[in-house]
Structure formats: structure tokens, C-alpha cells
C-alpha positions in Angstrom: -0.1 0.0 0.0 1.5 3.4 -1.1 1.9 6.2 1.4 -1.0 8.1 -0.3 -3.3 5.2 0.6 -2.0 4.9 4.1 -2.6 8.7 4.6 -6.2 8.2 3.3 -7.0 5.3 5.6 -5.4 7.2 8.4 -7.3 10.4 7.9 -10.6 8.6 7.5 -10.0 6.6 10.6 -9.0 9.7 12.8 -12.0 11.7 11.4 -14.5 8.8 12.2 -13.0 8.3 15.7 -13.3 12.0 16.4 -16.7 12.2 15.0 -17.9 9.2 17.2 -16.1 10.6 20.2 -17.9 14.0 19.8 -21.2 12.2 19.6 -20.5 10.3 22.7 -19.7 13.5 24.5 -22.9 15.2 23.3 -25.1 12.2 24.3 -23.8 12.5 27.8 -24.1 16.2 28.0 -27.3 17.0 26.2 -29.7 14.5 27.5 -32.9 16.1 28.6 -33.2 15.8 32.3 -35.8 13.4 33.7 -37.2 15.9 36.2 -37.0 19.7 36.8 -34.1 20.8 39.0 -35.3 22.5 42.3 -34.2 26.0 43.0 -31.0 26.0 45.2 -31.1 27.0 48.8 -30.5 30.7 49.0 -31.1 31.1 45.2 -29.7 34.5 44.2 -32.1 37.0 42.4 -31.7 37.0 38.7 -32.6 39.6 36.0 -33.7 38.0 32.7 -33.1 40.4 29.7 -35.0 39.5 26.5 -34.2 41.7 23.4 -37.0 41.9 21.0 -37.2 42.7 17.3 -40.2 41.7 15.2 -42.3 38.6 15.3 -40.6 35.3 15.3 -42.4 31.9 14.7 -43.7 30.8 18.0 -43.1 34.1 19.6 -46.0 33.9 22.1 -45.0 30.6 23.7 -41.4 31.5 23.9 -42.0 34.8 25.6 -44.8 33.3 27.7 -42.4 30.8 29.1 -40.3 33.6 30.8 -43.3 34.0 33.2 -43.6 30.3 34.1 -40.3 29.9 35.6 -40.1 28.0 38.9 -37.7 30.3 40.5 -38.3 32.4 43.6 -36.6 35.7 42.8 -36.4 37.0 39.2 -37.4 40.0 37.1 -38.0 40.3 33.4 -36.8 43.1 31.3 -38.1 43.1 27.7 -36.2 45.4 25.4 -37.3 46.9 22.1 -35.8 49.6 20.0 -38.9 51.0 18.7 -42.6 51.5 20.2 -43.8 50.6 16.8 -42.3 47.1 16.8 -45.1 44.6 16.1 -44.2 42.4 19.1 -45.1 45.4 21.6 -48.7 44.6 22.0 -48.0 40.9 22.7 -45.6 41.8 25.3 -47.8 44.3 27.0 -50.6 41.7 27.0 -48.3 39.0 28.6 -47.1 41.5 31.2 -50.9 42.2 32.2 -51.8 38.4 32.1 -48.9 37.7 34.7 -49.1 40.4 37.4 -47.4 38.3 39.8 -44.2 38.3 37.9 -42.1 41.6 38.1 -41.7 42.5 34.4 -41.0 45.7 32.4 -41.1 46.7 28.7 -38.2 49.1 28.0 -38.3 51.0 24.8 -35.4 52.9 23.3 -32.4 53.0 20.9 -29.2 54.3 22.3 -26.5 53.3 19.9 -23.2 52.5 21.6 -21.8 49.8 19.0 -22.4 48.6 15.6 -24.4 45.6 17.0 -28.3 46.5 17.2 -28.9 43.6 19.6 -26.4 44.9 22.0 -27.6 48.5 21.7 -31.0 47.1 22.4 -29.9 45.2 25.6 -28.1 48.2 27.1 -31.1 49.9 28.5 -32.0 46.7 30.5 -28.5 46.2 31.6 -28.4 49.6 33.1 -31.7 49.3 35.2 -31.5 45.7 36.1 -32.1 45.2 39.8 -29.7 42.4 40.2 -26.1 41.6 39.6 -26.8 38.3 38.1 -28.1 38.8 34.5 -29.3 36.3 31.9 -29.7 37.6 28.5 -31.9 35.3 26.3 -33.0 35.7 22.7 -36.7 36.0 22.2 -37.1 32.8 20.2 -35.5 30.6 23.2 -38.2 28.4 24.7 -37.5 28.3 28.5 -38.3 25.2 30.6 -39.6 25.8 34.0 -36.2 25.0 35.6 -34.5 27.2 33.1 -32.6 29.4 35.7 -31.7 26.4 37.8 -30.0 24.9 34.9 -28.2 28.1 34.1 -26.9 28.3 37.6 -25.9 24.5 37.8 -23.3 25.2 35.1 -21.4 27.9 37.0 -18.1 27.0 38.5 -15.3 28.6 40.5 -13.6 29.6 37.2 -16.7 30.7 35.4 -17.0 34.1 33.9 -20.1 33.2 31.8 -22.4 30.5 30.9 -24.1 29.9 27.8 -26.1 27.4 25.6 -26.4 26.8 21.8 -29.9 26.6 20.3 -31.6 23.2 19.7 -33.9 23.3 16.8 -37.3 22.1 17.5 -40.9 22.0 16.1 -39.6 22.2 12.4 -42.3 22.5 9.7 -41.2 21.3 6.4 -37.9 19.8 4.8 -36.0 23.0 5.2 -36.6 23.6 8.8 -35.5 20.0 9.4 -32.4 20.8 7.4 -31.7 23.6 9.9 -32.1 21.2 12.7 -29.3 19.0 11.1 -27.1 22.1 11.1 -28.0 23.2 14.6 -28.4 20.1 16.7 -26.3 17.1 15.5 -23.6 19.3 13.8 -23.1 22.6 15.5 -24.3 21.8 19.1 -22.4 18.5 19.1 -19.0 20.1 18.2 -19.7 22.9 20.7 -20.1 20.6 23.6 -17.0 18.6 22.5 -15.0 21.9 22.5 -16.5 22.9 26.1 -15.6 19.4 27.3 -11.9 19.9 26.6 -12.0 23.5 28.0 -12.7 25.5 25.0 -16.2 26.6 25.7 -17.4 29.4 23.4 -20.3 31.6 24.2 -23.4 31.8 22.0 -25.9 34.6 22.3 -29.1 32.5 22.6 -28.4 32.3 26.4 -25.7 34.4 28.0 -25.4 34.5 31.9 -22.9 36.7 33.8 -22.3 38.9 36.6 -22.7 42.5 35.8 -20.0 43.4 38.3 -17.7 41.1 36.4 -18.4 42.6 33.0 -18.3 46.2 34.3 -14.8 45.5 35.6 -13.8 44.5 32.1 -15.0 47.6 30.3 -18.9 47.1 30.8 -21.6 46.1 28.3 -20.0 48.4 25.4 -16.9 46.4 25.7 -18.9 43.5 24.0 -19.1 45.6 20.8 -15.5 45.1 20.0 -16.7 42.3 17.8 -19.6 42.3 15.3 -21.2 39.3 17.4 -21.4 40.0 21.2 -21.0 36.3 22.0 -17.6 36.1 20.2 -16.7 39.4 22.1 -17.9 37.9 25.4 -15.8 34.7 24.7 -12.6 36.7 24.3 -13.3 39.1 27.2 -13.8 36.4 29.8 -10.8 34.5 28.7 -8.7 37.7 28.8 -9.6 37.9 32.5 -8.4 34.3 33.0 -11.9 32.8 33.3 -13.9 30.3 31.3 -17.2 30.0 29.3 -18.9 27.0 30.2 -22.0 25.4 28.5 -25.2 24.5 30.1 -26.0 20.8 30.0 -29.1 19.9 28.1 -29.5 23.0 26.0 -32.6 24.9 25.4 -35.0 24.6 22.3 -35.6 27.2 19.6 -39.0 26.3 18.0 -38.3 26.9 14.3 -41.7 26.5 12.5 -41.6 27.0 8.7 -38.3 27.8 7.0 -37.2 28.3 3.4 -34.0 27.2 2.1 -32.8 30.9 1.8 -33.7 31.4 5.5 -31.4 28.5 6.6 -28.6 29.4 4.2 -28.4 33.1 5.1 -28.6 32.3 8.9 -25.6 29.7 8.5 -23.7 32.2 6.2 -24.0 34.9 8.7 -22.7 32.7 11.6 -19.8 31.4 9.3 -18.7 34.9 8.4 -18.8 35.9 12.1 -16.9 32.8 13.3 -14.3 33.4 10.6 -13.8 36.9 11.7 -13.7 36.2 15.4 -11.8 32.9 15.5 -10.0 32.4 12.2 -7.8 29.5 13.2 -10.8 27.5 14.4 -12.8 28.4 11.4 -10.1 27.0 9.2 -10.5 23.6 10.9 -14.2 23.6 10.1 -13.5 22.3 6.5 -12.7 19.0 8.1 -15.8 18.7 10.4 -18.3 17.3 8.0 -18.5 14.0 6.1 -17.3 15.1 2.7 -13.5 14.9 3.1 -13.6 11.7 5.2 -16.0 10.1 2.8 -13.6 11.1 -0.2 -10.6 9.6 1.8 -12.6 6.3 2.4 -13.3 6.0 -1.3 -9.7 6.6 -2.3 -8.6 4.0 0.2 -11.1 1.5 -1.0 -10.1 2.2 -4.6 -6.4 1.7 -3.9 -7.0 -1.4 -1.9 -9.3 -3.2 -4.4 -12.5 -2.9 -2.5 -15.9 -1.9 -4.1 -16.0 1.8 -3.6 -19.9 2.1 -3.6 -20.2 -0.6 -0.8 -17.3 1.1 1.3 -19.0 4.6 0.8 -22.4 3.2 1.8 -21.1 1.5 5.1 -19.2 4.6 5.8 -22.3 6.9 5.6 -24.4 4.3 7.6 -21.8 4.5 10.5 -21.4 8.4 10.2 -25.0 9.4 10.0 -26.4 6.4 12.0 -24.2 7.7 15.1 -25.8 11.1 14.5 -29.3 9.7 14.5 -28.4 7.8 17.7 -27.4 11.2 19.3 -30.7 12.9 18.2 -32.7 10.0 19.6 -30.9 10.0 22.8 -30.9 13.6 23.5 -34.7 13.8 22.5 -34.1 16.0 19.6 -36.3 16.2 16.4 -35.6 13.1 14.2 -37.5 12.1 11.0 -37.2 9.5 8.4 -35.8 12.2 6.1 -32.7 12.9 8.4 -30.3 10.9 6.3 -31.1 13.1 3.2 -30.9 16.2 5.1 -27.6 15.3 6.7 -26.1 14.5 3.4 -27.4 17.9 1.9 -25.9 19.7 5.0 -22.4 18.1 4.5 -22.5 18.8 0.8 -23.3 22.5 1.6 -20.6 22.8 4.3 -17.7 23.2 1.9 -19.5 25.8 -0.1 -20.6 27.7 3.1 -17.0 27.6 4.4 -15.4 29.1 1.2 -18.3 31.7 1.2 -17.3 32.6 4.9 -13.8 33.5 3.6 -15.1 35.5 0.6 -17.2 38.2 2.0 -17.7 40.2 5.1 -21.2 41.5 4.8 -24.4 40.0 6.2 -27.9 40.9 7.1 -29.4 40.5 10.5 -33.2 41.2 11.2 -33.1 43.6 8.4 -29.9 45.4 9.5 -27.1 45.4 6.9 -23.9 44.7 8.9 -20.0 43.8 8.2 -17.8 41.7 10.4 -15.1 44.4 10.2 -17.4 47.3 11.5 -16.0 49.5 14.2 -17.2 48.6 17.5 -18.5 52.2 18.2 -21.5 53.5 16.4 -20.9 56.6 14.4 
């Protein structure tokens, strides 16, 4: 066997081992708990800030879930840039429907960075009654023990805890494709990285102490990057502390999606990752099945084995393991998953190249660039 064939065999084997190891880690970390966590003794008061912009799919149940948390002391601050935003009447009706939960709607658009979400959150950050703050996107569906699970991930070396989104309630093929991106690919690798001490924050859920962030430059310091979660990760690491992921991450109900919706969201995230962590982004080209499958086919052809049979066996193991993960974690799983996972991995190299090619993206109607300055003009 030539050196090239040995190299192809070695690469395919290593990639498969890493793939299966990451799945094993995710199965352990991402299983849904069998019962709700009770609030800890002496539970600290928490402020939950939810930035709002427009009407998302399932927006009413996701926002209503904030009022149903089984936690003794928390307040909710809903933040919106404009009083004309269509989500405002819904928020006001929810606040009226749950008078027993301290909640306020804050309206205003003070621009301290190029990041509209960060600008929106700032007014809530300033008036929060508590030092411990959880910032959660409006499309996160909170279980009743949401805050307990956030606190359970706090360690002595923690500067922030976070959780990636888990796609749920998809409607149609393209929404299920987004689940294949979010769940069995991105969340899986994020938990593998976190387990070896390389946790990265993701803006769906961010929990921190306001006093810690203020000591590092305050909330405007998170505008040093186009994405506040990337800036958070770098800021926390610069202070010698770590970002930890929350076990059993939280659902983002997807509803109906078009292919363009899925593509543009993934492209936005790719460009943000490339700008913030280029070395790690460079490795992503090897994270899907395309390169290992090619190596397996080269090795099979060189060794005289039937290439179609080897390719089929490889894909059964690769995607079968992903389906085991989805089933074990209680994530959405349909009979169409193999075709969606194949399409996802066919798109990944294109997505990776597009991430390098340009710097612009659109977020909720805002045209942005990954190289925008941190301060708004």
C-alpha cells in the first residue's frame, strides 16, 4: 500500500473516531433531564433580559415561558428599539396576564456599538435590579427550571455560562435541514470543545455577573466584535476565566423555514466565526463527512474494495451515529434525516468558502459587516 493510501486510511479513521467521540460527549451532555431541578437554597435573585425585534415563529409561547419559571426571585426586562415594533402589543398583554411576575417593557435605541442587539440590551442592563443577569433571545423556549439549569453550570472559574440553540418544532424539509445544522452538527461540536476546556459563548443564552463585565469595560466592551457572543468569549478569557456550556441546551422552535432562511443564517454565523476565530474556522472544512468520505473512497479504490459498498458503509456509520445522538437527546428526528444530513454536509464546503469570501451579512433587516468598528458613528 502506498503512502497516499496509508494517509487516506489514517485520515478517514481519525475523522471517524473524532466524529464518534464528539457524539459520545454530546449524548452525555445533552440528554434532557428526567425531572426539573429545584431552586438551590438561598437562590440568588436574577434579572432576565430578553431583546425583541419583530415577530418570530412561536413568539408567544417562547415569551410566555419567561413568566412560568419555577424560580423564587427573578425579574424580566423586555427590550425593544421602537414602540412601533409589532411585538410590543403581545409583550404588554403578557405582562398584564402575569401580574405576579415583576416584568417591564423598555423602549429606546441608544447606539453604543455597531451591534443592534447589544444596543437594544443596554437599557435593560443599566436598570437591572440584580447583579446576576441572563440575556436570552426572544426565540428561546424556557423550561420551568431554566434558571436552575443555568446556575448549575456555574463553576469557580466561570465568567459566563451559555447554551447553543437546539432546533425544535420544524415544519417542512428546510426547517428539518436547519435542525441538522443546529443540533447534530453545531451543538455536538460545541459540547465537544467545551468538554476539553474550549467553551465558546453563543448569544441565545448568556449568563454573567454585571459586576464582572463592568470590571472589564462594561457592556459596550462586547461591541468590540460584530457578534456579542464572540466578544464575550474573548473578554472572559482575557480575564483568566472560562465560558461553560449549560448541559441539556434549550429549544428554539423553528416553524416554517425556506432554504434561503437556513442558508443566510448559516452564512452569517460562518462569517462571524471566521472573523472572530479564524484559526478554528479554518479547521471547520474537515468537520463534515465530505473529506472523510472522499478519503474512504480513495482508500477503497487503492485496496481493491468496491467503492460504492465502502461509501455506503461509511455513511451508515457516520449518520447512524448522529441519529443515535438525536434520539438519545430527545431532539427532532425524522425518516428524512439521512437526506438532510447529506445535503448539509454537501453544503458545508460551499458555506466554508463563502465565509472567507465576503464580510457582509444581514441580521433582522440590518445590513452589517464583520469588520465594522465597535463604536457606532
